[in-house]
C-alpha positions in Angstrom: -53.3 45.5 -36.6 -53.6 45.5 -40.4 -52.5 48.3 -42.6 -56.1 48.8 -43.8 -57.2 49.3 -40.1 -54.4 51.7 -39.4 -55.0 53.9 -42.6 -58.7 54.0 -41.7 -57.8 55.3 -38.2 -55.3 57.7 -39.7 -58.1 59.3 -41.8 -60.4 59.4 -38.9 -57.7 61.0 -36.6 -57.1 63.7 -39.3 -60.8 64.6 -39.3 -60.9 64.6 -35.5 -57.9 66.8 -35.3 -59.0 69.3 -37.9 -62.5 69.6 -36.3 -62.7 72.8 -34.3 -62.7 72.3 -30.5 -61.3 73.6 -27.3 -57.8 72.4 -28.3 -57.9 74.3 -31.7 -59.2 77.4 -30.0 -56.5 77.2 -27.3 -53.8 76.6 -29.9 -54.9 79.6 -32.0 -55.3 81.8 -28.9 -51.7 81.1 -27.7 -50.2 81.2 -31.2 -51.7 84.7 -31.7 -50.9 85.9 -28.2 -47.4 84.4 -27.6 -46.2 83.1 -30.9 -45.7 79.5 -32.2 -42.6 78.8 -30.1 -44.3 79.5 -26.9 -47.6 77.9 -28.0 -45.6 74.6 -28.6 -45.6 74.1 -24.8 -49.3 74.4 -24.7 -49.7 71.9 -27.7 -47.3 69.5 -25.9 -49.7 69.7 -22.9 -52.6 69.0 -25.2 -50.9 65.8 -26.4 -50.4 64.7 -22.8 -54.1 65.2 -22.1 -55.0 63.4 -25.3 -52.8 60.4 -24.4 -54.5 60.2 -21.0 -58.0 60.1 -22.7 -56.8 57.5 -25.2 -55.6 55.2 -22.6 -58.6 55.8 -20.3 -60.9 54.9 -23.2 -58.7 51.9 -24.2 -58.5 50.6 -20.6 -62.3 50.6 -20.4 -62.4 53.3 -17.7 -64.1 55.6 -20.2 -66.9 53.0 -20.5 -67.3 53.1 -16.7 -67.5 56.9 -16.8 -70.3 56.7 -19.4 -72.2 54.0 -17.3 -72.0 56.1 -14.1 -74.0 59.4 -14.3 -72.4 60.8 -11.2 -68.8 60.2 -12.5 -69.6 61.5 -15.9 -71.3 64.7 -14.6 -68.3 65.3 -12.3 -65.9 65.1 -15.3 -68.3 67.2 -17.3 -68.7 70.0 -14.8 -64.9 70.1 -14.0 -64.1 70.4 -17.8 -66.7 73.0 -18.4 -65.7 75.2 -15.4 -62.0 74.9 -16.4 -62.6 76.0 -19.9 -64.7 78.9 -18.6 -61.9 79.8 -16.1 -59.4 79.8 -19.0 -61.7 82.0 -21.1 -62.2 84.4 -18.3 -58.4 84.5 -17.7 -57.8 85.2 -21.6 -60.5 87.9 -21.5 -58.8 89.7 -18.6 -55.2 89.0 -19.7 -52.8 91.9 -19.2 -51.4 93.6 -22.4 -47.8 94.7 -22.4 -45.8 96.8 -24.9 -42.9 95.1 -26.7 -39.4 96.5 -27.0 -36.5 96.5 -29.5 -37.2 95.9 -33.1 -40.9 95.5 -32.2 -41.0 98.7 -30.2 -44.6 100.0 -29.9 -46.0 96.6 -30.5 -48.4 95.2 -27.9 -48.6 91.6 -26.8 -50.2 89.6 -23.9 -47.9 88.5 -21.1 -47.1 84.8 -21.6 -47.7 82.4 -18.7 -44.7 80.3 -17.5 -43.7 77.2 -19.5 -45.1 74.9 -16.8 -48.4 76.8 -16.7 -48.8 76.6 -20.5 -48.1 72.8 -20.5 -50.6 72.3 -17.6 -53.2 74.5 -19.4 -53.0 72.3 -22.5 -53.1 69.0 -20.5 -56.1 70.0 -18.4 -57.9 71.2 -21.5 -57.9 67.8 -23.1 -57.8 65.7 -20.0 -61.1 67.2 -18.6 -63.0 67.2 -21.9 -65.9 64.7 -21.6 -66.6 64.9 -25.3 -63.1 63.5 -26.0 -63.8 60.5 -23.6 -67.2 59.9 -25.3 -65.8 60.0 -28.7 -62.8 57.7 -27.9 -64.9 55.1 -26.2 -67.2 55.1 -29.3 -64.3 55.0 -31.8 -61.4 53.0 -30.3 -63.1 49.6 -30.1 -63.6 49.7 -33.9 -59.8 49.7 -34.4 -58.8 47.3 -31.8 -58.5 43.5 -32.3 -59.6 41.9 -29.1 -57.9 38.7 -30.0 -54.5 40.4 -30.2 -52.5 42.1 -27.4 -54.2 45.4 -26.7 -51.3 47.5 -25.4 -49.3 47.5 -28.6 -52.3 48.4 -30.6 -53.1 51.3 -28.2 -49.5 52.5 -28.6 -49.8 52.5 -32.4 -53.1 54.4 -32.3 -51.8 56.8 -29.7 -48.6 57.7 -31.6 -50.6 58.1 -34.8 -53.2 60.3 -33.1 -50.7 62.5 -31.3 -48.5 62.9 -34.3 -51.5 64.2 -36.3 -52.7 66.4 -33.6 -49.3 67.9 -33.1 -49.1 68.9 -36.8 -52.7 70.3 -36.9 -52.5 72.2 -33.6 -49.1 73.7 -34.7 -50.7 74.7 -38.0 -53.6 76.5 -36.1 -50.9 78.2 -34.0 -48.9 79.2 -37.0 -51.9 80.6 -38.9 -52.9 82.6 -35.8 -49.4 83.9 -35.2 -49.1 85.0 -38.8 -51.8 87.5 -38.0 -49.8 89.2 -35.1 -48.9 92.1 -37.4 -52.5 93.1 -37.3 -52.5 93.3 -33.5 -49.8 95.8 -32.9 -51.6 98.1 -30.5 -53.0 97.4 -27.1 -56.6 98.0 -28.1 -56.4 95.3 -30.9 -54.7 92.8 -28.6 -57.5 93.4 -25.9 -60.2 92.7 -28.6 -58.3 89.6 -29.7 -58.1 88.3 -26.0 -61.8 88.9 -25.6 -62.7 87.1 -28.8 -60.6 84.0 -27.9 -61.7 84.3 -24.2 -65.3 84.4 -25.3 -64.9 81.3 -27.5 -63.3 79.3 -24.7 -66.1 80.3 -22.4 -68.7 79.4 -25.0 -67.1 75.9 -25.6 -67.1 75.5 -21.7 -70.7 76.5 -21.4 -71.6 74.0 -24.3 -70.1 71.1 -22.2 -72.8 71.5 -19.7 -75.3 70.2 -22.4 -73.2 67.2 -23.3 -75.2 63.9 -22.6 -73.9 60.5 -21.7 -75.6 59.2 -24.9 -73.7 61.7 -26.9 -71.4 59.1 -28.4 -74.4 57.5 -30.1 -76.0 60.7 -31.3 
């Protein structure tokens, strides 16, 4: 892989990462609800899901998903329903009152570490738009006359490194607004805003077409 190819992918990866999507919404939601430190587990899960999508696309399985209407629709429906499930859970999240120096402050009860990682992983791993995009983009950066695995590893490390920084930035920006959500009513409103966004993104996935990569 030449430096010119890598830097082009780097720029494309930055644009992809910054573009709003379910991962960005989830990072902001958990950053605002639980703080950056706890949101980091969610973001690590997002990267695991992103890696899976990258290697699925790189291995050609993504092309098979696009070729099979049934397989594609199964992935699409599972991904859409999962985001709607997440959004509904965020909408109905319990609000608890903090103690100590933050006495009187309200915050959402954080899920376990394992659940936060799994939530992030499933959010990216079940996103058909990610598979469509990767199937359309990756072949442009892979030299078919050279070993594919080393190239995939370089692209994966680049993509995940960028996404880690961007998702943490989203989480940090959201967490910096926690001071505006000190009472239970404000936290409930915040949960419903992000829950509504996740459900909206999930509902939008139902309209994704197999030809979306060429749109």
